[in-house]
C-alpha positions as CSV (number, residue, x, y, z in Angstrom):
1,M,-2.7,-1.3,6.2
2,S,-3.4,1.2,8.7
3,L,-2.9,4.6,10.6
4,R,-4.6,7.7,12.0
5,S,-4.2,11.4,11.8
6,T,-4.0,13.9,8.9
7,R,-0.6,14.7,7.2
8,P,1.3,17.0,9.6
9,G,3.2,19.7,8.1
10,S,6.2,18.6,9.8
11,V,6.2,15.1,8.2
12,R,9.4,14.4,6.5
13,R,9.5,12.7,3.1
14,L,11.2,9.3,3.5
15,A,14.6,8.8,2.3
16,P,16.1,5.5,1.2
17,V,17.8,3.6,4.0
18,A,20.3,0.9,3.0
19,V,19.0,-2.6,3.9
20,G,21.6,-4.6,2.5
21,L,19.7,-5.2,-0.9
22,V,19.1,-3.3,-4.0
23,L,15.6,-2.2,-4.3
24,A,14.2,-1.6,-7.8
25,V,12.2,1.5,-7.8
26,G,10.8,3.7,-10.1
27,L,6.5,2.0,-4.2
28,S,3.3,0.5,-3.3
29,A,2.1,-0.2,-2.7
30,C,0.5,-1.6,1.2
31,G,-0.3,-2.5,-3.8
32,G,2.5,-1.3,-4.1
33,T,3.1,-3.4,-5.2
34,T,1.1,-5.4,-6.8
35,R,-0.3,-6.3,-9.7
36,D,-2.0,-9.6,-10.3
37,S,-4.8,-8.8,-12.8
38,S,-5.3,-11.8,-15.0
39,A,-7.8,-13.6,-12.9
40,G,-11.6,-13.4,-12.9
41,D,-14.2,-11.9,-15.1
42,T,-13.4,-8.2,-14.9
43,G,-15.9,-6.8,-17.3
44,G,-15.7,-6.1,-21.0
45,S,-15.0,-2.5,-21.2
46,T,-11.8,-1.2,-22.7
47,G,-12.4,2.1,-20.5
48,A,-11.9,5.5,-22.1
49,A,-11.2,5.9,-25.7
50,A,-7.6,6.1,-26.8
51,A,-6.1,9.6,-26.4
52,T,-2.9,11.4,-27.1
53,A,-1.0,13.0,-24.2
54,N,-0.3,16.7,-24.2
55,P,2.5,17.2,-21.6
56,D,2.0,21.0,-21.9
57,A,-1.6,21.0,-21.2
58,P,-2.4,23.2,-18.2
59,I,-4.0,21.3,-15.1
60,R,-7.7,22.0,-15.0
61,E,-8.9,23.9,-12.0
62,G,-12.0,22.5,-10.1
63,L,-11.5,19.0,-11.0
64,K,-13.7,16.7,-8.8
65,I,-11.2,14.1,-7.4
66,A,-12.8,11.5,-5.0
67,F,-10.6,9.1,-3.0
68,L,-12.0,5.6,-2.1
69,P,-9.5,3.9,0.4
70,K,-9.8,0.3,1.5
71,Q,-11.6,1.3,4.4
72,L,-12.3,4.6,6.6
73,N,-11.1,5.0,10.0
74,N,-8.0,2.9,9.3
75,P,-5.0,5.0,10.4
76,Y,-3.0,4.1,7.4
77,S,-5.7,4.9,5.0
78,D,-6.4,8.0,6.7
79,I,-2.8,9.3,6.2
80,E,-3.0,8.3,2.5
81,A,-6.3,10.2,1.9
82,G,-4.8,13.2,3.8
83,G,-2.1,13.3,1.4
84,G,-4.5,13.1,-1.4
85,Q,-6.4,16.0,0.1
86,T,-3.3,18.0,0.2
87,A,-2.7,17.5,-3.5
88,V,-6.3,18.2,-4.6
89,T,-6.1,21.4,-2.6
90,E,-2.8,22.6,-4.2
91,L,-4.4,21.9,-7.5
92,K,-7.5,24.0,-6.6
93,G,-9.7,20.9,-7.1
94,D,-12.8,19.5,-5.2
95,Y,-11.7,16.8,-2.9
96,K,-14.2,14.0,-1.8
97,L,-13.4,11.1,0.6
98,V,-15.8,8.0,0.7
99,G,-15.6,4.4,1.5
100,P,-16.5,1.4,3.6
101,N,-16.0,0.6,7.3
102,D,-14.9,-2.9,6.4
103,A,-12.3,-4.0,3.8
104,S,-14.4,-6.8,2.3
105,A,-13.9,-7.7,-1.4
106,S,-17.2,-6.2,-2.6
107,S,-17.6,-3.3,-0.1
108,Q,-16.3,-0.6,-2.4
109,V,-18.6,-1.3,-5.5
110,S,-21.7,0.6,-4.2
111,Y,-19.3,3.8,-3.7
112,I,-18.0,3.6,-7.2
113,N,-21.5,3.6,-8.6
114,T,-22.4,6.7,-6.6
115,L,-19.3,8.5,-7.7
116,I,-20.2,7.8,-11.2
117,Q,-23.6,9.4,-10.6
118,Q,-21.9,12.3,-9.1
119,Q,-19.9,12.8,-12.3
120,Q,-16.5,12.8,-10.7
121,D,-13.6,13.7,-12.8
122,V,-11.2,11.1,-11.1
123,I,-11.8,8.4,-8.9
124,G,-8.5,7.2,-6.6
125,I,-9.0,3.6,-5.3
126,A,-7.1,1.4,-3.1
127,A,-8.6,-1.9,-4.2
128,N,-9.9,-4.4,-1.5
129,D,-10.0,-6.9,-4.4
130,P,-8.4,-6.4,-7.8
131,N,-11.4,-8.1,-9.7
132,A,-14.5,-7.3,-7.6
133,V,-14.3,-3.5,-8.5
134,C,-13.5,-4.0,-12.1
135,P,-17.0,-3.8,-13.8
136,S,-17.9,-0.7,-11.8
137,L,-14.6,0.9,-12.5
138,N,-14.9,0.3,-16.2
139,Q,-18.4,1.8,-16.1
140,A,-16.8,4.9,-14.5
141,R,-14.0,5.0,-17.4
142,D,-16.8,4.6,-20.0
143,A,-18.4,7.6,-18.4
144,G,-15.2,9.6,-19.0
145,I,-13.9,9.2,-15.4
146,K,-10.1,8.6,-14.9
147,V,-9.4,6.0,-12.6
148,V,-6.1,6.0,-10.5
149,A,-5.4,2.9,-8.3
150,F,-3.0,3.4,-5.4
151,D,-1.5,1.4,-2.7
152,S,-3.4,-1.8,-3.8
153,D,-4.0,-2.2,-7.4
154,A,-7.1,-3.0,-9.4
155,A,-7.0,-5.3,-12.5
156,K,-4.8,-3.3,-15.0
157,Q,-7.8,-3.3,-17.5
158,C,-9.9,-1.5,-15.1
159,R,-7.9,1.6,-14.3
160,D,-5.7,4.1,-16.0
161,V,-2.6,4.1,-13.8
162,F,-1.5,2.4,-10.5
163,V,0.5,4.4,-8.0
164,N,2.7,1.8,-6.1
165,Q,4.5,2.4,-3.0
166,A,7.7,0.5,-4.1
167,T,8.2,-2.3,-6.4
168,T,6.7,-5.7,-5.3
169,Q,10.0,-7.4,-5.6
170,G,11.7,-4.7,-3.4
171,I,9.2,-4.9,-0.7
172,G,9.1,-8.8,-0.6
173,E,13.0,-8.7,-0.5
174,T,12.9,-6.2,2.3
175,L,10.6,-8.4,4.3
176,V,12.8,-11.4,4.1
177,K,15.9,-9.5,4.6
178,M,14.6,-8.0,7.9
179,T,13.4,-11.4,8.9
180,H,16.8,-13.0,8.1
181,D,18.6,-10.5,10.2
182,L,16.4,-11.0,13.0
183,T,16.4,-14.7,13.0
184,G,19.8,-15.5,11.9
185,G,18.4,-17.1,8.9
186,Q,17.1,-20.0,11.0
187,G,13.8,-21.4,12.3
188,D,10.1,-21.3,11.7
189,I,8.4,-18.0,10.5
190,A,4.7,-17.0,10.0
191,I,2.9,-14.2,8.1
192,L,0.0,-12.2,9.5
193,S,-1.5,-10.6,6.5
194,A,-4.5,-8.2,5.9
195,T,-7.4,-9.8,3.8
196,P,-7.1,-13.0,1.6
197,N,-7.8,-11.1,-1.6
198,A,-5.7,-7.9,-0.9
199,T,-3.8,-7.4,-4.0
200,N,-0.6,-5.8,-2.5
201,Q,-0.4,-8.3,0.4
202,N,-0.6,-11.3,-1.9
203,A,1.9,-10.0,-4.4
204,W,4.4,-9.3,-1.4
205,I,3.8,-12.8,0.1
206,A,4.5,-14.4,-3.4
207,V,8.0,-12.6,-3.6
208,V,8.6,-13.7,0.1
209,Q,7.8,-17.3,-0.7
210,E,10.2,-17.2,-3.7
211,E,13.0,-15.6,-1.7
212,L,12.6,-18.3,1.0
213,K,13.6,-20.8,-1.7
214,K,17.1,-19.2,-2.1
215,P,19.9,-21.1,-0.4
216,E,20.7,-18.2,1.9
217,N,17.3,-18.3,3.2
218,A,16.9,-22.1,3.2
219,G,17.0,-22.2,7.1
220,M,13.9,-20.1,7.4
221,K,10.5,-22.1,7.0
222,L,7.2,-20.4,6.4
223,V,4.7,-22.4,8.5
224,A,1.6,-20.4,8.2
225,T,-0.1,-17.5,6.6
226,V,-3.1,-16.1,8.5
227,Y,-5.2,-13.1,8.0
228,G,-6.5,-10.5,10.5
229,N,-8.7,-8.8,7.8
230,D,-7.0,-5.3,8.8
231,D,-9.0,-5.5,12.1
232,D,-7.1,-4.8,15.2
233,Q,-8.8,-7.3,17.5
234,K,-8.8,-10.1,14.9
235,S,-5.2,-9.5,14.1
236,F,-4.4,-9.6,17.8
237,Q,-6.2,-13.0,18.1
238,E,-4.4,-14.4,15.0
239,A,-1.2,-13.4,16.4
240,Q,-1.9,-15.1,19.7
241,G,-3.0,-18.2,17.9
242,L,0.1,-18.3,15.9
243,L,2.3,-18.4,19.0
244,Q,0.3,-21.1,20.7
245,T,0.1,-23.2,17.6
246,Y,3.6,-23.1,16.7
247,P,5.7,-23.3,19.8
248,N,9.1,-23.0,17.8
249,L,8.1,-19.9,16.0
250,K,11.1,-17.4,15.6
251,A,9.3,-14.4,13.8
252,I,5.9,-13.1,12.8
253,V,6.1,-11.0,9.7
254,S,3.2,-8.7,9.2
255,P,3.1,-6.7,5.8
256,T,0.2,-4.5,7.2
257,T,0.3,-1.7,9.7
258,V,-2.9,-3.0,11.5
259,G,-1.3,-6.4,11.9
260,I,2.1,-5.5,13.0
261,A,0.8,-3.2,15.7
262,A,-1.6,-5.9,17.1
263,T,1.2,-8.4,17.0
264,A,3.6,-6.1,18.7
265,R,1.0,-5.3,21.3
266,Y,0.4,-9.0,22.1
267,V,4.1,-10.0,22.2
268,S,5.1,-6.9,24.2
269,S,3.2,-8.1,27.3
270,S,3.8,-11.9,26.9
271,S,6.4,-14.4,27.7
272,Y,7.4,-14.4,23.9
273,K,8.9,-10.9,24.2
274,G,12.5,-11.2,23.3
275,K,12.2,-14.7,21.9
276,V,10.0,-14.1,18.9
277,A,10.9,-11.4,16.4
278,V,8.0,-9.2,15.3
279,T,8.6,-7.2,11.9
280,G,6.7,-6.1,8.7
281,L,5.3,-2.9,7.5
282,G,4.4,-0.2,10.0
283,T,4.3,3.5,10.7
284,P,6.9,5.1,13.0
285,N,4.4,6.9,15.4
286,Q,2.4,3.4,15.6
287,M,5.6,1.3,16.2
288,R,7.6,3.8,18.4
289,E,6.7,2.3,21.7
290,F,7.4,-1.2,20.7
291,V,10.8,-0.3,19.4
292,K,11.5,1.6,22.6
293,D,10.6,-1.3,24.8
294,G,12.5,-3.9,22.8
295,T,9.6,-5.6,21.3
296,V,10.4,-4.7,17.8
297,S,14.0,-4.2,16.4
298,Q,13.2,-3.2,12.9
299,F,10.4,-2.7,10.4
300,A,9.8,-0.8,7.2
301,L,7.5,1.5,5.2
302,W,7.1,4.4,3.0
303,N,5.5,7.7,3.7
304,P,1.7,6.8,3.0
305,A,0.8,10.6,2.7
306,D,3.0,10.7,-0.3
307,I,1.2,7.8,-1.9
308,G,-2.1,9.7,-1.8
309,Y,-0.3,13.1,-2.7
310,L,1.2,11.3,-6.0
311,A,-2.2,9.7,-6.8
312,G,-3.8,13.1,-6.5
313,Y,-1.4,14.6,-9.1
314,A,-1.5,11.6,-11.3
315,G,-5.5,11.9,-11.4
316,A,-5.3,15.5,-12.2
317,A,-2.7,14.9,-15.0
318,L,-5.0,12.3,-16.6
319,A,-8.1,14.4,-16.3
320,S,-6.4,17.3,-17.9
321,G,-4.7,15.4,-20.8
322,Q,-1.1,15.7,-19.7
323,I,-0.8,11.9,-19.7
324,T,-2.8,8.9,-20.7
325,G,-1.3,6.2,-18.7
326,K,1.2,4.9,-21.4
327,Q,4.5,3.8,-20.6
328,G,7.3,6.5,-20.8
329,E,4.9,9.5,-20.3
330,T,5.9,12.0,-17.6
331,F,4.3,14.4,-15.3
332,T,5.3,16.5,-12.2
333,A,3.7,15.8,-8.8
334,G,4.1,18.9,-6.8
335,K,6.8,18.8,-4.3
336,L,7.6,15.1,-5.1
337,G,9.0,16.1,-8.6
338,K,8.9,14.4,-11.8
339,Y,7.6,10.9,-12.4
340,T,7.7,8.5,-15.4
341,I,5.1,6.0,-16.1
342,G,6.2,2.4,-16.4
343,A,5.0,-0.7,-17.9
344,D,1.3,-1.4,-17.4
345,G,0.6,2.2,-16.1
346,E,2.6,1.8,-13.0
347,I,4.0,4.9,-11.2
348,V,6.4,3.9,-8.4
349,L,6.8,6.2,-5.5
350,G,10.0,5.1,-4.1
351,P,12.0,2.6,-1.9
352,P,10.7,1.7,1.6
353,T,12.7,2.9,4.5
354,V,13.8,0.5,7.4
355,F,13.1,1.9,10.7
356,N,14.9,0.9,14.0
357,A,16.0,2.5,17.5
358,Q,18.6,4.6,15.8
359,N,16.4,6.4,13.3
360,I,12.7,6.3,14.3
361,D,12.7,9.5,16.1
362,Q,13.7,11.2,13.0
363,F,10.2,10.5,11.6
364,N,6.7,11.8,12.6
365,F,3.8,10.2,10.9
């Protein structure tokens, strides 16, 4: 996904907005979402040795906490990392940001290896591929480094906890509900995703595919899923290609902030404006102009800065022994309050908000 700027002090934490469905929350996240960790050779390590949580343990000062997003100079990732930096500063730790300029499957591995050599206490990672990073992450865990996946999960046997934007089911349902509203539940639709291996994207798309099988959604037909690789120009070109290839297209659904912005930019200056709906996951600041000019009626997201913030606190709680990543353990994440770890080490931020012309000016991020 994507965005730019650091977390402004005036940012409001998102509150749930009714979207006509019940979101199960406990959201990821952009994986929010996501957990598909059974495939591939993920390395034989079991990570750190079993430990017992001490919820009363004080947070250690001076913790070295490194953030490794999908890619640098991606607006969405920048906001997430900014939230992580805020948390680490509050915790009196040592914040570090590293990462690739592309979102390819193996681009993060060399950075993990360097962070191991630097003896970081915590690595926070939004995985480009759930399995490609697994052997290196297990090497980090064997070295005593705690691993927090956020936004896009790593294979669950390669990390300690996963900070999810929202539940996978909830995000997929929201995407379909918005699309149904915009198309009247009828017509061809297409998905413009990020990378083919993005854990969160694939998990959301799988839910969308299942939701489309329900009788109430039977009038919508998914005709294509394409990938813009979270690159603005490629996403722009993919959107253009979809509209040229499928003349009866009624909506493009883009569960990535780069993709939805690029799609909206293309549609806004084309003959498709007002004829083809654009929806998905985006940020208010990024999408405001397209809502104002009528290109986009509604889209959804959570506050990405809160994902990084929660990941920072989760990492500190792990490194300090307050939690081990087991289901049922609890910890406090600063201003966000108390969180309980769910199954498979998942920590859910909260439900997404649906933005439209009526509420978009209430948010600044």
